[in-house]
N, C-alpha and C positions, 0 to 999 in steps of 0.2 A: 504494500500500500504506500509506504513512504517513498519507495523508489519511483513508482509511477507519478506521484505528486512532484517529486524532484525533477523528473524528466519533463513533465508538463510545464513547470515553472521555467526551466531552462529554455525550452522551445519558445515559450511566450516571450521571454526576455530577448532571445535572438531575433524573433520576428519584430519586436519593438525597435531594436537597434537597426535592423534592415530597413524598416519603413522610415525611420528618422533619417537614415542615410539617403534614401530615395527622395524624401521631401527636400533635403538639402540640395540635391542635384536638379530639382525643378527650376525652370526659368521664371521665378516669381520675384517680386520685390521683397525687401527685407521684412516689412511688417506682415505681409501675407504668409511668408515662410515661417515667421515666429508664431503666428496664430495656429498654423497647421501643426507645428511641432508641439505646441502646448496641448492641442486636441489629441494628438497621438499619445503623448505622455499620460494624459488623463485616462484615456481608454485603456492604455496598457496597465496603469496602476489598478484600475477597476477590475481588469481581467486577472491580474495577479492576485488581488484580494479574493476574487471568486475561487481561484484554485486553492487558496489557503483557507477556505471555508469561513471567511469573515462575512460574506454576503450569502 
């Protein structure tokens, strides 16, 4: 049980980092890029909290 939870958390963390990297590569202005990064981080934190059974 703990191993599958750890794997899920690691995969989620890697996906968050990948999406943040892809957002950084988009041809957007700085303000829009910052808003997109904040949204990705918030969704990622909520997803990680779901895996840790907080929600």
